[in-house]
mmCIF file of the C-alpha atoms, coordinates in Angstrom:
data_MODEL
# 
_entry.id   MODEL 
# 
loop_
_atom_site.group_PDB 
_atom_site.id 
_atom_site.type_symbol 
_atom_site.label_atom_id 
_atom_site.label_alt_id 
_atom_site.label_comp_id 
_atom_site.label_asym_id 
_atom_site.label_entity_id 
_atom_site.label_seq_id 
_atom_site.pdbx_PDB_ins_code 
_atom_site.Cartn_x 
_atom_site.Cartn_y 
_atom_site.Cartn_z 
_atom_site.occupancy 
_atom_site.B_iso_or_equiv 
_atom_site.pdbx_formal_charge 
_atom_site.auth_seq_id 
_atom_site.auth_comp_id 
_atom_site.auth_asym_id 
_atom_site.auth_atom_id 
_atom_site.pdbx_PDB_model_num 
ATOM 1   C CA . MET A 1 1   ? -35.896 65.756  80.956 1.00 0.00 ? 1   MET A CA 1 
ATOM 2   C CA . ARG A 1 2   ? -34.531 62.125  80.468 1.00 0.00 ? 2   ARG A CA 1 
ATOM 3   C CA . LYS A 1 3   ? -36.936 61.662  77.584 1.00 0.00 ? 3   LYS A CA 1 
ATOM 4   C CA . ALA A 1 4   ? -35.755 65.005  75.919 1.00 0.00 ? 4   ALA A CA 1 
ATOM 5   C CA . ILE A 1 5   ? -32.133 64.272  76.331 1.00 0.00 ? 5   ILE A CA 1 
ATOM 6   C CA . HIS A 1 6   ? -32.842 60.639  74.921 1.00 0.00 ? 6   HIS A CA 1 
ATOM 7   C CA . HIS A 1 7   ? -34.622 62.377  72.077 1.00 0.00 ? 7   HIS A CA 1 
ATOM 8   C CA . LEU A 1 8   ? -32.165 65.056  70.798 1.00 0.00 ? 8   LEU A CA 1 
ATOM 9   C CA . LYS A 1 9   ? -28.861 62.551  71.485 1.00 0.00 ? 9   LYS A CA 1 
ATOM 10  C CA . LYS A 1 10  ? -30.944 59.984  69.110 1.00 0.00 ? 10  LYS A CA 1 
ATOM 11  C CA . SER A 1 11  ? -31.575 62.534  66.574 1.00 0.00 ? 11  SER A CA 1 
ATOM 12  C CA . ASP A 1 12  ? -28.457 64.752  66.178 1.00 0.00 ? 12  ASP A CA 1 
ATOM 13  C CA . PRO A 1 13  ? -25.079 63.254  66.536 1.00 0.00 ? 13  PRO A CA 1 
ATOM 14  C CA . VAL A 1 14  ? -23.503 66.734  66.959 1.00 0.00 ? 14  VAL A CA 1 
ATOM 15  C CA . LEU A 1 15  ? -25.871 67.400  69.801 1.00 0.00 ? 15  LEU A CA 1 
ATOM 16  C CA . ARG A 1 16  ? -25.185 63.914  71.309 1.00 0.00 ? 16  ARG A CA 1 
ATOM 17  C CA . ALA A 1 17  ? -21.398 64.979  71.679 1.00 0.00 ? 17  ALA A CA 1 
ATOM 18  C CA . ILE A 1 18  ? -22.340 68.606  73.146 1.00 0.00 ? 18  ILE A CA 1 
ATOM 19  C CA . ILE A 1 19  ? -24.791 66.537  75.297 1.00 0.00 ? 19  ILE A CA 1 
ATOM 20  C CA . GLU A 1 20  ? -22.047 64.208  76.697 1.00 0.00 ? 20  GLU A CA 1 
ATOM 21  C CA . ARG A 1 21  ? -19.547 66.734  77.086 1.00 0.00 ? 21  ARG A CA 1 
ATOM 22  C CA . VAL A 1 22  ? -22.014 69.248  78.955 1.00 0.00 ? 22  VAL A CA 1 
ATOM 23  C CA . GLY A 1 23  ? -23.646 66.825  81.283 1.00 0.00 ? 23  GLY A CA 1 
ATOM 24  C CA . PRO A 1 24  ? -26.947 66.865  83.000 1.00 0.00 ? 24  PRO A CA 1 
ATOM 25  C CA . CYS A 1 25  ? -29.239 69.567  81.803 1.00 0.00 ? 25  CYS A CA 1 
ATOM 26  C CA . ARG A 1 26  ? -29.516 72.062  84.705 1.00 0.00 ? 26  ARG A CA 1 
ATOM 27  C CA . MET A 1 27  ? -31.902 74.880  83.272 1.00 0.00 ? 27  MET A CA 1 
ATOM 28  C CA . GLU A 1 28  ? -32.671 77.567  85.962 1.00 0.00 ? 28  GLU A CA 1 
ATOM 29  C CA . PHE A 1 29  ? -36.238 78.812  85.670 1.00 0.00 ? 29  PHE A CA 1 
ATOM 30  C CA . SER A 1 30  ? -38.045 82.416  86.933 1.00 0.00 ? 30  SER A CA 1 
ATOM 31  C CA . ALA A 1 31  ? -41.657 82.847  87.556 1.00 0.00 ? 31  ALA A CA 1 
ATOM 32  C CA . PRO A 1 32  ? -43.744 83.912  84.561 1.00 0.00 ? 32  PRO A CA 1 
ATOM 33  C CA . GLU A 1 33  ? -44.727 87.128  86.107 1.00 0.00 ? 33  GLU A CA 1 
ATOM 34  C CA . PHE A 1 34  ? -44.225 90.946  85.913 1.00 0.00 ? 34  PHE A CA 1 
ATOM 35  C CA . SER A 1 35  ? -40.775 91.028  88.028 1.00 0.00 ? 35  SER A CA 1 
ATOM 36  C CA . SER A 1 36  ? -39.224 88.454  85.320 1.00 0.00 ? 36  SER A CA 1 
ATOM 37  C CA . LEU A 1 37  ? -40.098 90.714  82.409 1.00 0.00 ? 37  LEU A CA 1 
ATOM 38  C CA . ALA A 1 38  ? -38.763 93.775  84.063 1.00 0.00 ? 38  ALA A CA 1 
ATOM 39  C CA . GLU A 1 39  ? -35.274 91.930  84.972 1.00 0.00 ? 39  GLU A CA 1 
ATOM 40  C CA . ALA A 1 40  ? -35.267 90.785  81.253 1.00 0.00 ? 40  ALA A CA 1 
ATOM 41  C CA . ILE A 1 41  ? -35.347 94.243  79.989 1.00 0.00 ? 41  ILE A CA 1 
ATOM 42  C CA . VAL A 1 42  ? -32.577 95.265  82.603 1.00 0.00 ? 42  VAL A CA 1 
ATOM 43  C CA . TYR A 1 43  ? -30.612 92.629  81.122 1.00 0.00 ? 43  TYR A CA 1 
ATOM 44  C CA . GLN A 1 44  ? -30.866 93.297  77.492 1.00 0.00 ? 44  GLN A CA 1 
ATOM 45  C CA . GLN A 1 45  ? -27.167 93.740  75.891 1.00 0.00 ? 45  GLN A CA 1 
ATOM 46  C CA . LEU A 1 46  ? -25.109 93.818  79.405 1.00 0.00 ? 46  LEU A CA 1 
ATOM 47  C CA . ASN A 1 47  ? -22.926 91.313  80.587 1.00 0.00 ? 47  ASN A CA 1 
ATOM 48  C CA . GLY A 1 48  ? -23.584 89.097  83.263 1.00 0.00 ? 48  GLY A CA 1 
ATOM 49  C CA . LYS A 1 49  ? -22.097 90.904  86.356 1.00 0.00 ? 49  LYS A CA 1 
ATOM 50  C CA . ALA A 1 50  ? -22.911 94.581  84.966 1.00 0.00 ? 50  ALA A CA 1 
ATOM 51  C CA . ALA A 1 51  ? -26.437 93.535  84.597 1.00 0.00 ? 51  ALA A CA 1 
ATOM 52  C CA . VAL A 1 52  ? -26.829 92.047  88.246 1.00 0.00 ? 52  VAL A CA 1 
ATOM 53  C CA . THR A 1 53  ? -25.265 95.348  90.035 1.00 0.00 ? 53  THR A CA 1 
ATOM 54  C CA . ILE A 1 54  ? -27.674 97.393  87.845 1.00 0.00 ? 54  ILE A CA 1 
ATOM 55  C CA . PHE A 1 55  ? -30.648 95.309  88.665 1.00 0.00 ? 55  PHE A CA 1 
ATOM 56  C CA . ASN A 1 56  ? -29.920 94.926  92.284 1.00 0.00 ? 56  ASN A CA 1 
ATOM 57  C CA . ARG A 1 57  ? -29.530 98.807  92.554 1.00 0.00 ? 57  ARG A CA 1 
ATOM 58  C CA . PHE A 1 58  ? -32.975 99.268  90.727 1.00 0.00 ? 58  PHE A CA 1 
ATOM 59  C CA . ALA A 1 59  ? -34.897 96.510  92.722 1.00 0.00 ? 59  ALA A CA 1 
ATOM 60  C CA . ALA A 1 60  ? -33.515 98.010  95.917 1.00 0.00 ? 60  ALA A CA 1 
ATOM 61  C CA . LEU A 1 61  ? -35.016 101.501 94.924 1.00 0.00 ? 61  LEU A CA 1 
ATOM 62  C CA . ALA A 1 62  ? -38.320 99.940  93.203 1.00 0.00 ? 62  ALA A CA 1 
ATOM 63  C CA . GLY A 1 63  ? -39.389 98.050  96.432 1.00 0.00 ? 63  GLY A CA 1 
ATOM 64  C CA . GLU A 1 64  ? -39.439 94.081  96.338 1.00 0.00 ? 64  GLU A CA 1 
ATOM 65  C CA . PRO A 1 65  ? -41.300 92.163  95.024 1.00 0.00 ? 65  PRO A CA 1 
ATOM 66  C CA . LEU A 1 66  ? -41.102 94.475  91.922 1.00 0.00 ? 66  LEU A CA 1 
ATOM 67  C CA . ILE A 1 67  ? -44.481 95.736  90.813 1.00 0.00 ? 67  ILE A CA 1 
ATOM 68  C CA . PRO A 1 68  ? -45.666 97.937  88.425 1.00 0.00 ? 68  PRO A CA 1 
ATOM 69  C CA . GLU A 1 69  ? -46.464 101.128 90.985 1.00 0.00 ? 69  GLU A CA 1 
ATOM 70  C CA . GLY A 1 70  ? -43.361 100.751 92.487 1.00 0.00 ? 70  GLY A CA 1 
ATOM 71  C CA . ILE A 1 71  ? -41.800 101.477 89.306 1.00 0.00 ? 71  ILE A CA 1 
ATOM 72  C CA . LEU A 1 72  ? -43.972 104.128 88.083 1.00 0.00 ? 72  LEU A CA 1 
ATOM 73  C CA . LYS A 1 73  ? -43.726 106.108 91.133 1.00 0.00 ? 73  LYS A CA 1 
ATOM 74  C CA . LEU A 1 74  ? -39.880 106.657 90.193 1.00 0.00 ? 74  LEU A CA 1 
ATOM 75  C CA . SER A 1 75  ? -38.663 109.725 88.295 1.00 0.00 ? 75  SER A CA 1 
ATOM 76  C CA . ASP A 1 76  ? -36.351 109.629 85.082 1.00 0.00 ? 76  ASP A CA 1 
ATOM 77  C CA . GLU A 1 77  ? -33.279 110.579 87.367 1.00 0.00 ? 77  GLU A CA 1 
ATOM 78  C CA . GLN A 1 78  ? -33.815 108.097 90.333 1.00 0.00 ? 78  GLN A CA 1 
ATOM 79  C CA . LEU A 1 79  ? -33.845 105.353 87.225 1.00 0.00 ? 79  LEU A CA 1 
ATOM 80  C CA . ARG A 1 80  ? -30.627 107.004 85.524 1.00 0.00 ? 80  ARG A CA 1 
ATOM 81  C CA . SER A 1 81  ? -29.077 107.170 88.989 1.00 0.00 ? 81  SER A CA 1 
ATOM 82  C CA . VAL A 1 82  ? -28.872 103.109 89.259 1.00 0.00 ? 82  VAL A CA 1 
ATOM 83  C CA . GLY A 1 83  ? -27.417 103.010 85.844 1.00 0.00 ? 83  GLY A CA 1 
ATOM 84  C CA . LEU A 1 84  ? -30.592 102.529 83.659 1.00 0.00 ? 84  LEU A CA 1 
ATOM 85  C CA . SER A 1 85  ? -30.430 104.282 80.392 1.00 0.00 ? 85  SER A CA 1 
ATOM 86  C CA . LYS A 1 86  ? -32.965 106.827 79.200 1.00 0.00 ? 86  LYS A CA 1 
ATOM 87  C CA . GLN A 1 87  ? -34.144 104.109 76.864 1.00 0.00 ? 87  GLN A CA 1 
ATOM 88  C CA . LYS A 1 88  ? -34.402 101.133 79.107 1.00 0.00 ? 88  LYS A CA 1 
ATOM 89  C CA . SER A 1 89  ? -36.277 103.485 81.758 1.00 0.00 ? 89  SER A CA 1 
ATOM 90  C CA . ALA A 1 90  ? -38.924 104.183 79.175 1.00 0.00 ? 90  ALA A CA 1 
ATOM 91  C CA . TYR A 1 91  ? -39.309 100.678 78.356 1.00 0.00 ? 91  TYR A CA 1 
ATOM 92  C CA . LEU A 1 92  ? -39.739 99.823  82.159 1.00 0.00 ? 92  LEU A CA 1 
ATOM 93  C CA . LYS A 1 93  ? -42.186 102.353 82.419 1.00 0.00 ? 93  LYS A CA 1 
ATOM 94  C CA . ASP A 1 94  ? -44.151 101.321 79.144 1.00 0.00 ? 94  ASP A CA 1 
ATOM 95  C CA . LEU A 1 95  ? -44.620 97.609  80.583 1.00 0.00 ? 95  LEU A CA 1 
ATOM 96  C CA . SER A 1 96  ? -45.656 99.049  84.277 1.00 0.00 ? 96  SER A CA 1 
ATOM 97  C CA . ALA A 1 97  ? -48.157 101.264 82.628 1.00 0.00 ? 97  ALA A CA 1 
ATOM 98  C CA . LYS A 1 98  ? -49.412 98.419  80.573 1.00 0.00 ? 98  LYS A CA 1 
ATOM 99  C CA . THR A 1 99  ? -49.617 95.837  83.084 1.00 0.00 ? 99  THR A CA 1 
ATOM 100 C CA . SER A 1 100 ? -51.425 98.481  85.349 1.00 0.00 ? 100 SER A CA 1 
ATOM 101 C CA . ALA A 1 101 ? -53.724 99.422  82.585 1.00 0.00 ? 101 ALA A CA 1 
ATOM 102 C CA . GLY A 1 102 ? -54.432 95.512  82.419 1.00 0.00 ? 102 GLY A CA 1 
ATOM 103 C CA . LEU A 1 103 ? -53.258 95.500  78.708 1.00 0.00 ? 103 LEU A CA 1 
ATOM 104 C CA . LEU A 1 104 ? -50.413 93.229  79.957 1.00 0.00 ? 104 LEU A CA 1 
ATOM 105 C CA . ASP A 1 105 ? -52.061 89.960  81.828 1.00 0.00 ? 105 ASP A CA 1 
ATOM 106 C CA . PHE A 1 106 ? -49.575 87.689  82.823 1.00 0.00 ? 106 PHE A CA 1 
ATOM 107 C CA . ALA A 1 107 ? -52.174 85.138  84.606 1.00 0.00 ? 107 ALA A CA 1 
ATOM 108 C CA . ARG A 1 108 ? -53.409 84.614  80.941 1.00 0.00 ? 108 ARG A CA 1 
ATOM 109 C CA . LEU A 1 109 ? -49.953 83.833  79.696 1.00 0.00 ? 109 LEU A CA 1 
ATOM 110 C CA . PRO A 1 110 ? -49.737 80.031  80.378 1.00 0.00 ? 110 PRO A CA 1 
ATOM 111 C CA . GLU A 1 111 ? -52.915 79.335  78.533 1.00 0.00 ? 111 GLU A CA 1 
ATOM 112 C CA . LEU A 1 112 ? -51.574 81.403  75.096 1.00 0.00 ? 112 LEU A CA 1 
ATOM 113 C CA . SER A 1 113 ? -49.898 79.597  72.397 1.00 0.00 ? 113 SER A CA 1 
ATOM 114 C CA . ASP A 1 114 ? -45.998 80.558  71.905 1.00 0.00 ? 114 ASP A CA 1 
ATOM 115 C CA . GLU A 1 115 ? -47.322 82.884  69.134 1.00 0.00 ? 115 GLU A CA 1 
ATOM 116 C CA . GLU A 1 116 ? -49.865 84.143  70.951 1.00 0.00 ? 116 GLU A CA 1 
ATOM 117 C CA . VAL A 1 117 ? -47.375 85.036  73.810 1.00 0.00 ? 117 VAL A CA 1 
ATOM 118 C CA . ILE A 1 118 ? -44.936 86.561  71.563 1.00 0.00 ? 118 ILE A CA 1 
ATOM 119 C CA . LYS A 1 119 ? -47.890 88.889  70.168 1.00 0.00 ? 119 LYS A CA 1 
ATOM 120 C CA . HIS A 1 120 ? -48.815 89.800  73.801 1.00 0.00 ? 120 HIS A CA 1 
ATOM 121 C CA . LEU A 1 121 ? -45.439 90.562  74.980 1.00 0.00 ? 121 LEU A CA 1 
ATOM 122 C CA . THR A 1 122 ? -44.018 92.708  72.180 1.00 0.00 ? 122 THR A CA 1 
ATOM 123 C CA . GLN A 1 123 ? -46.615 95.227  72.249 1.00 0.00 ? 123 GLN A CA 1 
ATOM 124 C CA . VAL A 1 124 ? -44.472 96.487  74.828 1.00 0.00 ? 124 VAL A CA 1 
ATOM 125 C CA . LYS A 1 125 ? -42.038 99.114  73.932 1.00 0.00 ? 125 LYS A CA 1 
ATOM 126 C CA . GLY A 1 126 ? -38.412 97.286  74.222 1.00 0.00 ? 126 GLY A CA 1 
ATOM 127 C CA . ILE A 1 127 ? -39.694 94.172  74.157 1.00 0.00 ? 127 ILE A CA 1 
ATOM 128 C CA . GLY A 1 128 ? -38.874 92.201  71.128 1.00 0.00 ? 128 GLY A CA 1 
ATOM 129 C CA . GLU A 1 129 ? -39.019 88.694  69.645 1.00 0.00 ? 129 GLU A CA 1 
ATOM 130 C CA . TRP A 1 130 ? -35.594 87.835  71.462 1.00 0.00 ? 130 TRP A CA 1 
ATOM 131 C CA . THR A 1 131 ? -36.754 88.872  75.022 1.00 0.00 ? 131 THR A CA 1 
ATOM 132 C CA . ALA A 1 132 ? -40.428 86.914  74.141 1.00 0.00 ? 132 ALA A CA 1 
ATOM 133 C CA . HIS A 1 133 ? -38.504 83.745  73.557 1.00 0.00 ? 133 HIS A CA 1 
ATOM 134 C CA . MET A 1 134 ? -36.249 84.090  76.513 1.00 0.00 ? 134 MET A CA 1 
ATOM 135 C CA . PHE A 1 135 ? -39.648 84.363  78.711 1.00 0.00 ? 135 PHE A CA 1 
ATOM 136 C CA . LEU A 1 136 ? -41.340 81.509  76.754 1.00 0.00 ? 136 LEU A CA 1 
ATOM 137 C CA . ILE A 1 137 ? -38.100 79.254  77.614 1.00 0.00 ? 137 ILE A CA 1 
ATOM 138 C CA . PHE A 1 138 ? -36.921 80.260  81.170 1.00 0.00 ? 138 PHE A CA 1 
ATOM 139 C CA . SER A 1 139 ? -40.224 81.410  82.557 1.00 0.00 ? 139 SER A CA 1 
ATOM 140 C CA . LEU A 1 140 ? -43.184 79.740  80.772 1.00 0.00 ? 140 LEU A CA 1 
ATOM 141 C CA . ARG A 1 141 ? -40.991 76.631  80.593 1.00 0.00 ? 141 ARG A CA 1 
ATOM 142 C CA . ARG A 1 142 ? -41.888 75.890  76.919 1.00 0.00 ? 142 ARG A CA 1 
ATOM 143 C CA . PRO A 1 143 ? -39.913 73.118  75.306 1.00 0.00 ? 143 PRO A CA 1 
ATOM 144 C CA . ASN A 1 144 ? -39.692 73.809  71.843 1.00 0.00 ? 144 ASN A CA 1 
ATOM 145 C CA . VAL A 1 145 ? -38.673 77.445  71.486 1.00 0.00 ? 145 VAL A CA 1 
ATOM 146 C CA . LEU A 1 146 ? -35.736 78.202  68.859 1.00 0.00 ? 146 LEU A CA 1 
ATOM 147 C CA . PRO A 1 147 ? -34.608 81.761  69.522 1.00 0.00 ? 147 PRO A CA 1 
ATOM 148 C CA . THR A 1 148 ? -33.170 82.348  65.788 1.00 0.00 ? 148 THR A CA 1 
ATOM 149 C CA . GLY A 1 149 ? -32.241 85.828  66.990 1.00 0.00 ? 149 GLY A CA 1 
ATOM 150 C CA . ASP A 1 150 ? -29.982 84.611  69.776 1.00 0.00 ? 150 ASP A CA 1 
ATOM 151 C CA . TYR A 1 151 ? -26.175 85.561  69.285 1.00 0.00 ? 151 TYR A CA 1 
ATOM 152 C CA . GLY A 1 152 ? -25.177 82.878  71.236 1.00 0.00 ? 152 GLY A CA 1 
ATOM 153 C CA . VAL A 1 153 ? -27.164 80.186  69.647 1.00 0.00 ? 153 VAL A CA 1 
ATOM 154 C CA . GLN A 1 154 ? -26.257 81.236  66.216 1.00 0.00 ? 154 GLN A CA 1 
ATOM 155 C CA . VAL A 1 155 ? -22.385 81.020  67.272 1.00 0.00 ? 155 VAL A CA 1 
ATOM 156 C CA . ALA A 1 156 ? -22.933 77.704  68.769 1.00 0.00 ? 156 ALA A CA 1 
ATOM 157 C CA . ILE A 1 157 ? -24.631 76.606  65.409 1.00 0.00 ? 157 ILE A CA 1 
ATOM 158 C CA . LYS A 1 158 ? -21.723 78.087  63.389 1.00 0.00 ? 158 LYS A CA 1 
ATOM 159 C CA . LYS A 1 159 ? -18.901 76.331  65.496 1.00 0.00 ? 159 LYS A CA 1 
ATOM 160 C CA . HIS A 1 160 ? -20.234 72.963  65.777 1.00 0.00 ? 160 HIS A CA 1 
ATOM 161 C CA . TYR A 1 161 ? -22.132 72.609  62.678 1.00 0.00 ? 161 TYR A CA 1 
ATOM 162 C CA . LYS A 1 162 ? -19.046 74.094  60.535 1.00 0.00 ? 162 LYS A CA 1 
ATOM 163 C CA . LYS A 1 163 ? -20.767 77.131  58.985 1.00 0.00 ? 163 LYS A CA 1 
ATOM 164 C CA . ARG A 1 164 ? -18.542 79.513  57.561 1.00 0.00 ? 164 ARG A CA 1 
ATOM 165 C CA . LYS A 1 165 ? -20.808 82.676  58.983 1.00 0.00 ? 165 LYS A CA 1 
ATOM 166 C CA . LEU A 1 166 ? -23.215 83.003  61.309 1.00 0.00 ? 166 LEU A CA 1 
ATOM 167 C CA . PRO A 1 167 ? -26.656 81.212  60.504 1.00 0.00 ? 167 PRO A CA 1 
ATOM 168 C CA . LYS A 1 168 ? -29.419 82.938  59.099 1.00 0.00 ? 168 LYS A CA 1 
ATOM 169 C CA . PRO A 1 169 ? -32.903 81.824  60.386 1.00 0.00 ? 169 PRO A CA 1 
ATOM 170 C CA . ASP A 1 170 ? -33.745 79.641  57.844 1.00 0.00 ? 170 ASP A CA 1 
ATOM 171 C CA . VAL A 1 171 ? -30.659 77.557  58.188 1.00 0.00 ? 171 VAL A CA 1 
ATOM 172 C CA . MET A 1 172 ? -31.167 77.444  61.808 1.00 0.00 ? 172 MET A CA 1 
ATOM 173 C CA . GLU A 1 173 ? -34.490 76.428  61.396 1.00 0.00 ? 173 GLU A CA 1 
ATOM 174 C CA . LYS A 1 174 ? -33.582 73.492  59.389 1.00 0.00 ? 174 LYS A CA 1 
ATOM 175 C CA . ILE A 1 175 ? -30.614 72.304  61.840 1.00 0.00 ? 175 ILE A CA 1 
ATOM 176 C CA . ALA A 1 176 ? -33.219 72.280  64.550 1.00 0.00 ? 176 ALA A CA 1 
ATOM 177 C CA . ARG A 1 177 ? -35.951 70.442  62.755 1.00 0.00 ? 177 ARG A CA 1 
ATOM 178 C CA . PRO A 1 178 ? -34.701 67.089  64.501 1.00 0.00 ? 178 PRO A CA 1 
ATOM 179 C CA . TRP A 1 179 ? -34.728 68.601  67.698 1.00 0.00 ? 179 TRP A CA 1 
ATOM 180 C CA . ALA A 1 180 ? -38.197 69.162  68.017 1.00 0.00 ? 180 ALA A CA 1 
ATOM 181 C CA . PRO A 1 181 ? -40.269 68.999  70.147 1.00 0.00 ? 181 PRO A CA 1 
ATOM 182 C CA . TYR A 1 182 ? -37.239 69.856  72.554 1.00 0.00 ? 182 TYR A CA 1 
ATOM 183 C CA . ARG A 1 183 ? -35.765 72.733  70.893 1.00 0.00 ? 183 ARG A CA 1 
ATOM 184 C CA . SER A 1 184 ? -35.419 74.731  73.911 1.00 0.00 ? 184 SER A CA 1 
ATOM 185 C CA . ILE A 1 185 ? -33.274 71.960  76.062 1.00 0.00 ? 185 ILE A CA 1 
ATOM 186 C CA . ALA A 1 186 ? -31.149 71.706  72.609 1.00 0.00 ? 186 ALA A CA 1 
ATOM 187 C CA . CYS A 1 187 ? -30.657 75.629  72.683 1.00 0.00 ? 187 CYS A CA 1 
ATOM 188 C CA . TRP A 1 188 ? -29.674 75.373  76.646 1.00 0.00 ? 188 TRP A CA 1 
ATOM 189 C CA . TYR A 1 189 ? -26.801 72.768  75.566 1.00 0.00 ? 189 TYR A CA 1 
ATOM 190 C CA . LEU A 1 190 ? -25.776 75.083  73.027 1.00 0.00 ? 190 LEU A CA 1 
ATOM 191 C CA . TRP A 1 191 ? -25.236 77.861  75.188 1.00 0.00 ? 191 TRP A CA 1 
ATOM 192 C CA . ARG A 1 192 ? -23.746 75.829  77.584 1.00 0.00 ? 192 ARG A CA 1 
ATOM 193 C CA . SER A 1 193 ? -21.186 74.394  75.210 1.00 0.00 ? 193 SER A CA 1 
ATOM 194 C CA . LEU A 1 194 ? -19.741 77.906  74.372 1.00 0.00 ? 194 LEU A CA 1 
ATOM 195 C CA . ASP A 1 195 ? -18.463 78.071  78.417 1.00 0.00 ? 195 ASP A CA 1 
ATOM 196 C CA . ILE A 1 196 ? -16.832 74.640  77.918 1.00 0.00 ? 196 ILE A CA 1 
ATOM 197 C CA . LYS A 1 197 ? -13.318 74.780  76.770 1.00 0.00 ? 197 LYS A CA 1 
ATOM 198 C CA . THR A 1 198 ? -13.314 72.281  73.575 1.00 0.00 ? 198 THR A CA 1 
ATOM 199 C CA . VAL A 1 199 ? -10.083 71.010  71.727 1.00 0.00 ? 199 VAL A CA 1 
# 
């Protein structure tokens, strides 16, 4: 991590200022397994507290640890009763069915390239590039992911790099070029920079 921080500070003065304000990098990771992906689906488009409440109710119903069979045995009514939309329930069932059938193989993911992981995960309904990027960063601990579709990263780039509007992916790629091979860590700092009151 020290090497990454050193590289980012040296390669980008804007990021250096953010790193100095935020302090040490404290990324939290989850295991690259089925339950992490199920959790990511539940968390989509929800704010922190609501997501935690719904996820805890869902996990209590499906049984811990979360496994495909536990989710597949639940009815749509049961899933709805814990606050999951019809759409998310369908996504969770698709994830569970594909994992059960062996179409989704979590044991193989660490050997795959970032692109292959994205392709492998996005075969599940409801898992798009953003969720796959989050899985790469926070479960597979890939150091060089740039989630161009992430609203928080877009907002932070707009703010710190003085853009008039939210940056498009090509603009983000250009700004992030000097961060390689540690773009995931740079993004963590950008997210944190939004939590800190700055003058």
